[in-house]
gemmi code that builds the backbone of each chain (N, CA, C; Angstrom):
import gemmi

chains = {
    "A": [
        ("MET", (253.723, 44.869, 41.446), (252.755, 45.532, 42.364), (251.631, 44.460, 42.735)),
        ("SER", (251.470, 44.259, 44.013), (250.447, 43.187, 44.335), (249.134, 43.701, 43.970)),
        ("ASP", (247.980, 42.842, 44.033), (246.689, 43.166, 43.669), (246.156, 44.398, 44.625)),
        ("SER", (246.646, 44.363, 45.979), (246.206, 45.301, 46.862), (246.744, 46.705, 46.556)),
        ("GLY", (247.809, 46.749, 45.861), (248.459, 48.006, 45.550), (249.629, 48.080, 46.398)),
        ("PHE", (249.714, 47.484, 47.439), (251.004, 47.734, 48.354), (252.178, 46.816, 47.904)),
        ("ALA", (253.263, 47.440, 48.088), (254.508, 46.631, 47.921), (254.952, 46.009, 49.258)),
        ("SER", (255.425, 44.652, 49.131), (255.906, 43.988, 50.306), (257.444, 44.204, 50.286)),
        ("LEU", (257.921, 44.995, 51.313), (259.228, 45.289, 51.256), (259.951, 44.835, 52.551)),
        ("PRO", (261.231, 44.701, 52.464), (262.096, 44.172, 53.659), (262.162, 45.290, 54.658)),
        ("GLN", (262.881, 45.093, 55.804), (263.079, 46.057, 56.815), (263.971, 47.162, 56.100)),
        ("PRO", (263.744, 48.427, 56.510), (264.713, 49.462, 56.060), (266.124, 49.308, 56.654)),
        ("PRO", (267.185, 49.785, 56.108), (267.136, 50.794, 55.003), (267.052, 50.275, 53.696)),
        ("TYR", (266.384, 50.990, 52.730), (266.412, 50.777, 51.323), (266.138, 52.161, 50.731)),
        ("TYR", (265.964, 52.073, 49.373), (265.899, 53.436, 48.678), (264.636, 53.543, 47.941)),
        ("ALA", (264.054, 54.684, 47.794), (262.862, 55.086, 47.170), (263.174, 56.031, 46.011)),
        ("VAL", (262.409, 55.791, 44.944), (262.389, 56.732, 43.812), (261.023, 57.192, 43.657)),
        ("ILE", (260.755, 58.434, 44.080), (259.438, 58.993, 44.118), (259.222, 59.908, 42.888)),
        ("PHE", (258.230, 59.515, 42.005), (258.009, 60.161, 40.710), (256.576, 60.595, 40.750)),
        ("SER", (256.472, 61.953, 40.745), (255.122, 62.525, 40.717), (255.007, 63.174, 39.279)),
        ("SER", (253.942, 63.034, 38.706), (253.709, 63.482, 37.214), (252.243, 63.901, 36.996)),
        ("ARG", (252.111, 64.807, 36.058), (250.833, 65.219, 35.618), (250.762, 64.859, 34.079)),
        ("ARG", (249.847, 64.001, 33.694), (249.705, 63.429, 32.311), (249.094, 64.530, 31.389)),
        ("ARG", (249.492, 64.477, 30.229), (248.719, 65.356, 29.274), (247.444, 64.439, 28.789)),
        ("ASP", (246.551, 65.059, 28.101), (245.385, 64.350, 27.623), (245.940, 63.437, 26.534)),
        ("GLY", (245.191, 62.230, 26.436), (245.426, 61.205, 25.311), (246.432, 60.170, 25.728)),
        ("ASP", (246.261, 59.012, 25.192), (247.128, 58.027, 25.634), (248.503, 58.016, 24.855)),
        ("HIS", (248.636, 58.054, 23.586), (249.824, 58.086, 22.830), (250.783, 56.969, 23.214)),
        ("GLY", (250.205, 55.873, 23.405), (251.090, 54.757, 23.689), (251.572, 54.568, 25.229)),
        ("TYR", (251.034, 55.421, 25.966), (251.532, 55.459, 27.473), (251.069, 54.291, 28.186)),
        ("ALA", (249.831, 53.640, 28.057), (249.497, 52.601, 28.781), (250.276, 51.353, 28.519)),
        ("GLU", (250.555, 51.071, 27.175), (251.402, 49.922, 26.853), (252.785, 50.041, 27.402)),
        ("THR", (253.264, 51.235, 27.229), (254.771, 51.474, 27.751), (254.703, 51.284, 29.247)),
        ("ALA", (253.769, 51.811, 29.990), (253.840, 51.774, 31.381), (253.708, 50.322, 31.872)),
        ("GLN", (252.884, 49.448, 31.164), (252.863, 48.035, 31.493), (254.238, 47.341, 31.239)),
        ("ARG", (254.791, 47.638, 30.159), (256.116, 47.085, 29.852), (257.119, 47.571, 30.881)),
        ("MET", (257.164, 48.813, 31.291), (258.021, 49.226, 32.287), (257.943, 48.540, 33.601)),
        ("GLU", (256.635, 48.350, 33.917), (256.368, 47.565, 35.214), (256.970, 46.062, 35.134)),
        ("GLN", (256.729, 45.445, 33.907), (257.494, 44.108, 33.726), (258.973, 44.260, 33.853)),
        ("LEU", (259.456, 45.180, 33.148), (261.008, 45.400, 33.095), (261.634, 45.614, 34.553)),
        ("VAL", (261.009, 46.579, 35.187), (261.626, 46.965, 36.482), (261.546, 45.861, 37.420)),
        ("ALA", (260.548, 44.918, 37.251), (260.546, 43.812, 38.284), (261.633, 42.918, 38.072)),
        ("GLN", (262.247, 42.894, 36.900), (263.419, 42.015, 36.620), (264.634, 42.624, 36.963)),
        ("GLN", (264.759, 43.952, 37.395), (265.980, 44.542, 37.620), (266.678, 43.955, 38.977)),
        ("PRO", (267.889, 43.685, 38.995), (268.512, 43.325, 40.244), (268.448, 44.462, 41.263)),
        ("GLY", (267.948, 44.142, 42.373), (267.842, 45.149, 43.439), (266.559, 45.751, 43.644)),
        ("PHE", (265.543, 45.461, 42.576), (264.343, 45.909, 42.754), (263.445, 45.289, 43.828)),
        ("LEU", (262.781, 46.070, 44.671), (262.110, 45.646, 45.850), (260.621, 45.594, 45.702)),
        ("GLY", (259.994, 46.641, 44.981), (258.638, 46.641, 44.697), (258.257, 48.143, 44.321)),
        ("VAL", (256.913, 48.310, 44.005), (256.447, 49.557, 43.552), (255.050, 49.830, 43.845)),
        ("GLU", (254.735, 51.039, 44.146), (253.331, 51.440, 44.454), (253.068, 52.536, 43.481)),
        ("SER", (251.863, 52.686, 42.873), (251.519, 53.656, 41.967), (250.051, 54.006, 41.972)),
        ("THR", (249.660, 55.223, 41.826), (248.258, 55.665, 41.617), (248.157, 56.976, 40.869)),
        ("ARG", (247.101, 57.157, 40.391), (246.809, 58.504, 39.622), (245.375, 58.715, 39.714)),
        ("ASP", (245.107, 60.057, 39.893), (243.656, 60.421, 40.086), (243.094, 60.923, 38.755)),
        ("ALA", (241.741, 61.199, 38.734), (241.005, 61.480, 37.586), (241.472, 62.800, 36.852)),
        ("SER", (242.250, 63.567, 37.582), (242.714, 64.884, 37.028), (243.981, 64.597, 36.239)),
        ("GLY", (244.662, 63.492, 36.450), (245.832, 63.078, 35.641), (247.003, 63.311, 36.424)),
        ("PHE", (246.970, 63.679, 37.783), (248.104, 63.702, 38.733), (248.373, 62.403, 39.384)),
        ("GLY", (249.554, 61.866, 39.273), (249.870, 60.621, 39.814), (251.194, 60.531, 40.542)),
        ("ILE", (251.324, 59.559, 41.433), (252.572, 59.258, 42.136), (252.950, 57.879, 42.086)),
        ("THR", (254.176, 57.545, 41.637), (254.741, 56.207, 41.713), (255.934, 56.235, 42.536)),
        ("VAL", (256.002, 55.356, 43.428), (257.151, 55.073, 44.302), (257.779, 53.762, 43.991)),
        ("ALA", (258.933, 53.678, 43.440), (259.680, 52.399, 43.282), (260.717, 52.269, 44.330)),
        ("TYR", (260.895, 51.089, 44.819), (261.838, 50.829, 45.819), (262.852, 49.974, 45.337)),
        ("PHE", (264.105, 50.212, 45.779), (265.400, 49.412, 45.404), (266.227, 49.242, 46.700)),
        ("ASP", (267.164, 48.228, 46.578), (267.962, 47.953, 47.744), (269.181, 48.848, 47.881)),
        ("SER", (269.439, 49.466, 46.774), (270.792, 50.251, 46.850), (270.679, 51.358, 45.730)),
        ("GLU", (271.624, 52.255, 45.857), (271.836, 53.387, 44.927), (272.207, 52.703, 43.508)),
        ("ALA", (273.110, 51.702, 43.662), (273.480, 51.003, 42.417), (272.368, 50.376, 41.647)),
        ("ALA", (271.396, 49.859, 42.351), (270.194, 49.343, 41.633), (269.350, 50.377, 40.890)),
        ("ILE", (269.350, 51.531, 41.432), (268.563, 52.618, 40.865), (269.371, 53.063, 39.564)),
        ("ALA", (270.776, 53.172, 39.758), (271.537, 53.503, 38.543), (271.347, 52.510, 37.433)),
        ("GLY", (271.397, 51.254, 37.763), (271.179, 50.080, 36.844), (269.840, 50.249, 36.056)),
        ("TRP", (268.787, 50.665, 36.800), (267.466, 50.892, 36.035), (267.545, 52.116, 35.293)),
        ("ARG", (268.044, 53.189, 35.834), (268.208, 54.399, 35.088), (268.932, 54.161, 33.679)),
        ("ASN", (269.922, 53.311, 33.744), (270.748, 53.133, 32.573), (270.151, 51.993, 31.568)),
        ("HIS", (269.121, 51.392, 31.930), (268.488, 50.469, 31.077), (267.966, 51.141, 29.807)),
        ("ALA", (268.342, 50.662, 28.638), (268.249, 51.395, 27.354), (266.768, 51.520, 27.069)),
        ("GLU", (265.873, 50.519, 27.349), (264.355, 50.696, 27.028), (263.828, 51.670, 27.948)),
        ("HIS", (264.274, 51.684, 29.169), (263.711, 52.545, 30.150), (264.034, 53.964, 29.773)),
        ("ALA", (265.270, 54.260, 29.394), (265.781, 55.562, 28.878), (264.972, 55.967, 27.634)),
        ("ALA", (264.580, 55.032, 26.767), (263.838, 55.483, 25.566), (262.345, 55.955, 26.065)),
        ("ALA", (261.793, 55.136, 27.092), (260.536, 55.470, 27.621), (260.576, 56.854, 28.260)),
        ("ARG", (261.645, 57.215, 29.076), (261.559, 58.490, 29.690), (261.684, 59.600, 28.671)),
        ("GLU", (262.429, 59.300, 27.554), (262.425, 60.391, 26.517), (261.037, 60.573, 25.910)),
        ("ARG", (260.230, 59.506, 25.711), (258.823, 59.634, 25.252), (257.992, 60.344, 26.331)),
        ("GLY", (258.251, 60.123, 27.608), (257.589, 60.739, 28.760), (257.628, 62.245, 28.617)),
        ("ARG", (258.996, 62.609, 28.516), (259.297, 64.073, 28.480), (258.576, 64.732, 27.196)),
        ("ASN", (258.648, 64.017, 26.021), (258.221, 64.688, 24.828), (256.631, 64.613, 24.673)),
        ("GLN", (256.040, 63.483, 25.229), (254.774, 63.135, 24.833), (253.729, 63.049, 25.982)),
        ("TRP", (254.065, 62.542, 26.980), (253.048, 62.116, 27.999), (252.922, 63.025, 29.200)),
        ("TYR", (253.945, 63.800, 29.537), (253.997, 64.565, 30.891), (254.027, 66.001, 30.636)),
        ("ASP", (252.985, 66.686, 31.277), (253.109, 68.200, 31.261), (254.257, 68.521, 32.233)),
        ("HIS", (254.482, 67.756, 33.379), (255.502, 68.086, 34.231), (255.696, 66.845, 35.226)),
        ("TYR", (256.910, 66.700, 35.688), (257.104, 65.626, 36.646), (258.163, 66.014, 37.567)),
        ("GLU", (258.292, 65.410, 38.773), (259.320, 65.612, 39.778), (259.740, 64.344, 40.136)),
        ("LEU", (261.100, 64.128, 40.179), (261.797, 62.791, 40.667), (262.585, 63.109, 41.682)),
        ("ARG", (262.375, 62.313, 42.893), (263.102, 62.543, 44.113), (263.624, 61.126, 44.591)),
        ("ILE", (264.934, 61.174, 44.836), (265.648, 59.897, 45.325), (265.832, 60.044, 46.813)),
        ("ALA", (265.417, 58.932, 47.492), (265.396, 59.101, 48.990), (265.848, 57.730, 49.681)),
        ("ARG", (266.334, 57.856, 50.788), (266.843, 56.661, 51.557), (265.814, 56.433, 52.627)),
        ("VAL", (265.012, 55.314, 52.554), (264.075, 55.071, 53.723), (264.679, 54.576, 54.826)),
        ("GLU", (264.388, 55.300, 56.029), (264.958, 55.019, 57.233), (264.173, 54.229, 58.266)),
        ("ARG", (262.844, 54.353, 58.127), (261.938, 53.563, 58.989), (260.614, 53.344, 58.221)),
        ("ALA", (259.935, 52.340, 58.656), (258.704, 51.981, 58.019), (257.731, 51.318, 59.025)),
        ("TYR", (256.425, 51.732, 58.905), (255.259, 51.127, 59.671), (254.117, 50.806, 58.832)),
        ("GLY", (253.394, 49.809, 59.338), (252.214, 49.446, 58.647), (250.982, 49.474, 59.591)),
        ("GLY", (249.766, 49.419, 59.025), (248.622, 49.388, 59.879), (247.335, 49.414, 59.019)),
        ("PRO", (246.138, 49.227, 59.522), (245.820, 48.482, 60.631), (246.422, 47.067, 60.414)),
        ("ARG", (246.380, 46.245, 61.542), (246.966, 44.877, 61.257), (246.236, 44.217, 60.128)),
        ("THR", (247.106, 43.384, 59.423), (246.641, 42.644, 58.154), (245.448, 41.868, 58.460)),
        ("ASP", (245.396, 41.207, 59.676), (244.215, 40.445, 59.928), (242.882, 41.246, 60.107)),
        ("GLN", (243.072, 42.523, 60.679), (242.047, 43.400, 60.625), (241.640, 43.801, 59.269)),
        ("ALA", (242.591, 44.218, 58.413), (242.394, 44.745, 57.246), (241.569, 43.730, 56.205)),
        ("SER", (241.894, 42.286, 56.437), (241.343, 41.336, 55.706), (239.869, 41.156, 55.981)),
        ("LEU", (239.373, 41.714, 57.119), (237.904, 41.635, 57.469), (237.179, 42.613, 56.525)),
        ("HIS", (237.977, 43.650, 56.036), (237.223, 44.632, 55.170), (237.581, 44.453, 53.658)),
        ("ALA", (238.373, 43.488, 53.329), (238.893, 43.424, 52.062), (237.738, 42.937, 51.055)),
    ],
    "B": [
        ("MET", (249.424, 72.499, 49.189), (249.482, 71.856, 47.823), (249.162, 72.869, 46.788)),
        ("SER", (249.915, 72.995, 45.679), (249.553, 73.978, 44.685), (248.473, 73.447, 43.845)),
        ("ASP", (247.902, 74.291, 42.891), (246.820, 73.912, 42.146), (247.247, 72.743, 41.207)),
        ("SER", (248.481, 72.767, 40.817), (249.030, 71.860, 39.863), (249.201, 70.481, 40.485)),
        ("GLY", (249.211, 70.419, 41.716), (249.505, 69.173, 42.520), (250.897, 68.962, 42.977)),
        ("PHE", (251.740, 69.706, 42.470), (253.294, 69.630, 42.800), (253.618, 70.521, 43.948)),
        ("ALA", (254.486, 69.989, 44.788), (255.106, 70.713, 45.928), (256.231, 71.506, 45.405)),
        ("SER", (256.416, 72.726, 45.860), (257.631, 73.438, 45.511), (258.553, 73.303, 46.696)),
        ("LEU", (259.700, 72.666, 46.344), (260.561, 72.274, 47.446), (262.027, 72.904, 47.214)),
        ("PRO", (262.685, 73.107, 48.387), (264.034, 73.586, 48.236), (265.042, 72.494, 47.716)),
        ("GLN", (266.219, 72.786, 47.637), (267.247, 71.688, 47.315), (267.315, 70.639, 48.242)),
        ("PRO", (267.514, 69.462, 48.060), (267.650, 68.381, 49.026), (269.104, 68.781, 49.717)),
        ("PRO", (269.363, 68.136, 51.009), (268.509, 67.113, 51.601), (267.348, 67.643, 52.348)),
        ("TYR", (266.232, 66.854, 52.472), (265.063, 67.140, 53.246), (264.411, 65.737, 53.388)),
        ("TYR", (263.254, 65.690, 54.184), (262.698, 64.371, 54.561), (261.314, 64.254, 53.899)),
        ("ALA", (261.105, 62.970, 53.653), (259.651, 62.611, 52.991), (258.980, 61.664, 53.859)),
        ("VAL", (257.661, 61.967, 54.036), (256.874, 60.921, 54.819), (255.960, 60.352, 53.728)),
        ("ILE", (256.204, 59.080, 53.257), (255.466, 58.463, 52.119), (254.362, 57.646, 52.828)),
        ("PHE", (253.075, 58.124, 52.504), (251.929, 57.405, 53.228), (251.054, 56.817, 52.054)),
        ("SER", (251.001, 55.381, 51.900), (250.252, 54.748, 50.921), (249.095, 54.061, 51.666)),
        ("SER", (247.900, 54.215, 51.148), (246.710, 53.648, 51.926), (245.696, 53.213, 50.936)),
        ("ARG", (244.890, 52.325, 51.498), (243.699, 51.861, 50.768), (242.505, 52.246, 51.636)),
        ("ARG", (241.492, 53.057, 51.130), (240.350, 53.429, 51.755), (239.311, 52.417, 51.822)),
        ("ARG", (238.525, 52.362, 52.906), (237.291, 51.612, 52.994), (236.192, 52.296, 52.193)),
        ("ASP", (235.159, 51.749, 51.904), (233.999, 52.530, 51.289), (233.300, 53.446, 52.325)),
        ("GLY", (232.792, 54.565, 51.752), (232.089, 55.450, 52.601), (232.958, 56.506, 53.069)),
        ("ASP", (232.492, 57.784, 53.297), (233.227, 58.826, 53.772), (233.538, 58.920, 55.275)),
        ("HIS", (232.504, 58.769, 55.944), (232.631, 58.677, 57.568), (233.355, 59.931, 58.062)),
        ("GLY", (233.199, 60.997, 57.467), (233.974, 62.061, 57.967), (235.415, 62.288, 57.293)),
        ("TYR", (235.838, 61.582, 56.461), (237.197, 61.535, 55.936), (237.491, 62.746, 55.264)),
        ("ALA", (236.681, 63.263, 54.224), (236.980, 64.401, 53.465), (237.151, 65.655, 54.361)),
        ("GLU", (236.386, 65.842, 55.375), (236.419, 67.017, 56.110), (237.857, 66.915, 56.945)),
        ("THR", (238.103, 65.807, 57.484), (239.308, 65.728, 58.277), (240.508, 65.784, 57.394)),
        ("ALA", (240.568, 65.302, 56.276), (241.678, 65.358, 55.311), (241.915, 66.798, 54.928)),
        ("GLN", (240.922, 67.542, 54.727), (241.096, 69.006, 54.457), (241.715, 69.841, 55.716)),
        ("ARG", (241.161, 69.404, 56.905), (241.640, 70.090, 58.097), (243.123, 69.784, 58.278)),
        ("MET", (243.496, 68.464, 57.989), (244.788, 68.022, 58.281), (245.821, 68.752, 57.234)),
        ("GLU", (245.309, 69.043, 56.092), (246.024, 69.779, 54.980), (246.246, 71.025, 55.576)),
        ("GLN", (245.337, 71.824, 56.093), (245.509, 73.189, 56.750), (246.434, 73.178, 57.882)),
        ("LEU", (246.256, 72.082, 58.747), (247.141, 71.974, 59.973), (248.646, 71.768, 59.623)),
        ("VAL", (248.868, 70.783, 58.673), (250.285, 70.452, 58.478), (250.962, 71.609, 57.774)),
        ("ALA", (250.315, 72.461, 56.991), (250.894, 73.635, 56.334), (251.376, 74.511, 57.396)),
        ("GLN", (250.883, 74.528, 58.623), (251.157, 75.642, 59.687), (252.344, 74.998, 60.511)),
        ("GLN", (252.756, 73.685, 60.347), (253.728, 73.113, 61.090), (255.077, 73.692, 60.786)),
        ("PRO", (255.845, 74.029, 61.853), (257.358, 74.377, 61.652), (258.066, 73.312, 60.879)),
        ("GLY", (258.752, 73.654, 59.883), (259.562, 72.726, 59.090), (258.879, 72.028, 57.956)),
        ("PHE", (257.534, 72.293, 57.941), (256.839, 71.693, 56.630), (257.165, 72.431, 55.454)),
        ("LEU", (257.475, 71.557, 54.432), (257.848, 72.034, 53.060), (256.800, 72.096, 51.978)),
        ("GLY", (256.028, 70.917, 51.999), (255.044, 70.792, 50.967), (254.430, 69.315, 50.930)),
        ("VAL", (253.338, 69.106, 50.190), (252.887, 67.826, 50.103), (252.253, 67.556, 48.703)),
        ("GLU", (252.388, 66.366, 48.324), (251.697, 65.916, 47.187), (250.790, 64.727, 47.397)),
        ("SER", (249.668, 64.713, 46.657), (248.678, 63.604, 47.187), (247.833, 63.223, 46.039)),
        ("THR", (247.559, 61.917, 45.888), (246.683, 61.374, 44.779), (246.112, 60.184, 45.225)),
        ("ARG", (244.861, 59.902, 44.623), (244.167, 58.633, 45.006), (243.342, 58.180, 43.765)),
        ("ASP", (243.466, 56.876, 43.459), (242.761, 56.516, 42.199), (241.276, 56.137, 42.527)),
        ("ALA", (240.627, 55.686, 41.474), (239.148, 55.357, 41.641), (238.983, 54.085, 42.439)),
        ("SER", (239.972, 53.201, 42.570), (239.727, 52.052, 43.426), (239.961, 52.204, 44.842)),
        ("GLY", (240.393, 53.471, 45.176), (240.636, 53.792, 46.598), (241.969, 53.690, 47.194)),
        ("PHE", (242.987, 53.326, 46.222), (244.340, 53.244, 46.609), (245.055, 54.713, 46.334)),
        ("GLY", (245.748, 55.264, 47.551), (246.155, 56.577, 47.395), (247.713, 56.673, 47.885)),
        ("ILE", (248.412, 57.581, 47.407), (249.751, 57.916, 48.030), (249.820, 59.330, 48.294)),
        ("THR", (250.248, 59.684, 49.486), (250.403, 61.164, 49.920), (251.918, 61.100, 50.424)),
        ("VAL", (252.663, 62.112, 49.829), (254.053, 62.273, 50.352), (254.117, 63.674, 50.819)),
        ("ALA", (254.469, 63.745, 52.173), (254.657, 65.129, 52.884), (256.065, 65.264, 53.064)),
        ("TYR", (256.667, 66.580, 52.753), (257.962, 66.821, 52.989), (258.262, 67.780, 54.068)),
        ("PHE", (259.315, 67.560, 54.854), (259.650, 68.391, 55.978), (261.202, 68.658, 55.947)),
        ("ASP", (261.632, 69.560, 56.605), (263.166, 70.034, 56.566), (263.977, 69.192, 57.480)),
        ("SER", (263.357, 68.397, 58.510), (264.091, 67.765, 59.476), (263.231, 66.650, 60.037)),
        ("GLU", (263.941, 65.699, 60.728), (263.293, 64.671, 61.493), (262.526, 65.354, 62.564)),
        ("ALA", (262.952, 66.419, 63.208), (262.424, 67.084, 64.291), (260.975, 67.555, 63.885)),
        ("ALA", (260.873, 68.125, 62.711), (259.689, 68.522, 62.183), (258.661, 67.480, 61.929)),
        ("ILE", (259.072, 66.304, 61.497), (258.231, 65.162, 61.417), (257.716, 64.785, 62.773)),
        ("ALA", (258.660, 64.744, 63.809), (258.198, 64.306, 65.066), (257.106, 65.346, 65.711)),
        ("GLY", (257.361, 66.591, 65.358), (256.372, 67.603, 65.835), (254.892, 67.418, 65.283)),
        ("TRP", (255.029, 67.065, 64.077), (253.719, 66.806, 63.382), (252.968, 65.479, 63.991)),
        ("ARG", (253.877, 64.596, 64.125), (253.330, 63.326, 64.693), (252.741, 63.358, 65.999)),
        ("ASN", (253.311, 64.378, 66.875), (252.885, 64.613, 68.200), (251.730, 65.606, 68.300)),
        ("HIS", (251.300, 66.220, 67.145), (250.169, 67.104, 67.204), (248.920, 66.423, 67.591)),
        ("ALA", (248.229, 67.001, 68.653), (247.132, 66.270, 69.239), (245.931, 65.877, 68.207)),
        ("GLU", (245.671, 67.007, 67.476), (244.513, 66.799, 66.535), (244.990, 65.813, 65.431)),
        ("HIS", (246.144, 65.782, 65.054), (246.729, 64.888, 64.121), (246.659, 63.356, 64.673)),
        ("ALA", (247.049, 63.353, 65.881), (246.997, 61.938, 66.539), (245.486, 61.464, 66.567)),
        ("ALA", (244.739, 62.285, 66.833), (243.150, 61.798, 66.849), (242.763, 61.403, 65.516)),
        ("ALA", (243.117, 62.249, 64.532), (242.824, 61.793, 63.156), (243.402, 60.419, 62.744)),
        ("ARG", (244.661, 60.297, 63.068), (245.323, 58.958, 62.790), (244.511, 57.774, 63.395)),
        ("GLU", (244.070, 57.986, 64.570), (243.219, 56.861, 65.414), (242.052, 56.634, 64.636)),
        ("ARG", (241.254, 57.643, 64.028), (240.111, 57.533, 63.232), (240.495, 56.798, 61.966)),
        ("GLY", (241.632, 57.147, 61.414), (242.036, 56.463, 60.114), (242.256, 54.931, 60.391)),
        ("ARG", (242.851, 54.574, 61.441), (243.041, 53.131, 61.780), (241.771, 52.441, 61.967)),
        ("ASN", (240.789, 53.164, 62.603), (239.501, 52.515, 63.042), (238.538, 52.583, 61.860)),
        ("GLN", (238.423, 53.633, 61.118), (237.257, 53.904, 60.289), (237.594, 53.945, 58.762)),
        ("TRP", (238.773, 54.619, 58.378), (239.000, 54.975, 57.058), (239.711, 54.054, 56.206)),
        ("TYR", (240.746, 53.345, 56.784), (241.712, 52.578, 56.021), (241.600, 51.067, 56.174)),
        ("ASP", (241.544, 50.442, 55.120), (241.727, 48.904, 55.065), (243.185, 48.637, 55.568)),
        ("HIS", (244.115, 49.438, 54.991), (245.519, 49.175, 55.204), (246.401, 50.411, 54.830)),
        ("TYR", (247.295, 50.638, 55.493), (248.315, 51.620, 55.141), (249.730, 51.370, 55.420)),
        ("GLU", (250.733, 51.976, 54.792), (252.082, 51.771, 54.941), (252.660, 53.221, 54.981)),
        ("LEU", (253.558, 53.512, 55.994), (254.112, 54.802, 56.259), (255.618, 54.628, 56.216)),
        ("ARG", (256.337, 55.310, 55.423), (257.775, 55.165, 55.239), (258.434, 56.508, 55.394)),
        ("ILE", (259.461, 56.621, 56.292), (260.144, 57.842, 56.327), (261.501, 57.914, 55.688)),
        ("ALA", (261.675, 58.783, 54.931), (262.972, 58.729, 53.980), (263.603, 60.140, 54.000)),
        ("ARG", (264.857, 60.007, 53.733), (265.730, 61.265, 53.556), (265.942, 61.452, 52.078)),
        ("VAL", (265.352, 62.566, 51.526), (265.613, 62.766, 50.112), (267.038, 63.342, 49.805)),
        ("GLU", (267.694, 62.646, 49.040), (269.161, 62.978, 48.606), (269.299, 63.833, 47.446)),
        ("ARG", (268.540, 63.524, 46.382), (268.539, 64.241, 45.125), (267.155, 64.361, 44.546)),
        ("ALA", (267.140, 65.530, 43.654), (265.699, 65.730, 43.075), (265.905, 66.378, 41.706)),
        ("TYR", (265.017, 65.938, 40.732), (265.129, 66.528, 39.466), (263.660, 66.881, 39.062)),
        ("GLY", (263.476, 67.850, 38.098), (262.143, 68.055, 37.537), (262.257, 68.140, 36.059)),
        ("GLY", (261.031, 67.888, 35.381), (261.030, 68.151, 33.923), (259.527, 67.950, 33.400)),
        ("PRO", (259.173, 68.111, 32.199), (259.940, 68.941, 31.237), (259.969, 70.251, 31.760)),
        ("ARG", (260.838, 71.196, 31.114), (260.893, 72.479, 31.660), (259.556, 73.131, 31.850)),
        ("THR", (259.539, 74.049, 32.945), (258.310, 74.673, 33.301), (257.632, 75.557, 32.032)),
        ("ASP", (258.556, 76.100, 31.330), (257.964, 76.959, 30.256), (257.300, 76.066, 29.268)),
        ("GLN", (257.856, 74.768, 29.040), (257.139, 73.880, 28.042), (255.937, 73.415, 28.695)),
        ("ALA", (255.962, 73.108, 29.983), (254.735, 72.589, 30.669), (253.638, 73.583, 30.591)),
        ("SER", (254.019, 74.823, 30.604), (252.870, 75.792, 30.729), (252.140, 75.827, 29.394)),
        ("LEU", (252.641, 75.418, 28.365), (251.992, 75.434, 27.097), (250.901, 74.431, 27.040)),
        ("HIS", (251.009, 73.491, 27.929), (249.983, 72.437, 27.962), (249.103, 72.632, 29.218)),
        ("ALA", (249.213, 73.464, 29.944), (248.433, 73.646, 31.223), (246.963, 73.970, 31.003)),
    ],
}
model = gemmi.Model(1)
for chain_id, residues in chains.items():
    chain = gemmi.Chain(chain_id)
    for i, (resn, *xyz) in enumerate(residues, 1):
        res = gemmi.Residue()
        res.name, res.seqid = resn, gemmi.SeqId(i, " ")
        for name, pos in zip(("N", "CA", "C"), xyz):
            atom = gemmi.Atom()
            atom.name, atom.element = name, gemmi.Element(name[0])
            atom.pos, atom.b_iso = gemmi.Position(*pos), 0.0
            res.add_atom(atom)
        chain.add_residue(res)
    model.add_chain(chain)
structure = gemmi.Structure()
structure.add_model(model)
structure.setup_entities()
């Protein structure tokens, strides 16, 4: 993830893993694992980028982008990621929803040169 | 949007509009317009649900779900929504990215009956 929060992605088509979640109270090792997963996913073949945010109430959305369904499967089958997901189900999340989507079109704005005036 | 933050969606396939954005400082009418857009989009034919979150740094992700590309086009062409987007470009956002995707698969967890114990 860049400092700005935005992922730099190629032209579509590519794939999105949309993960929305509500955290339980308390860290229970979450922050450390989340940081580790961010490092690991960036090393996955076919990984394109990720955007993530969570509000003060504990509701968050992370969207990870991959170049193919095979890349998503590779990340899903990563042993350390599988262990983290198990902890997520048991310790960290009240509830989550995971949606796999094929990105067809993408647009950005305002122009980056405008945005930089306000950065 | 439900109180929990999660959208209740049908089985895929359906479409997702993934909007990530970084806010500028100051409200400038943003909160009122955001609330109005949430009411308006819920009345759109083909609208399925929306999930939205923004962190303390001003980076947010909103994912709106629709049953078809035609429904997305209908919302894009709504005059009041178009006016709000223009204000967004000029007043509210340093930068945003918009990605249109077709959701192929979806999963949820932990089980709702478990989640309710922690609600």
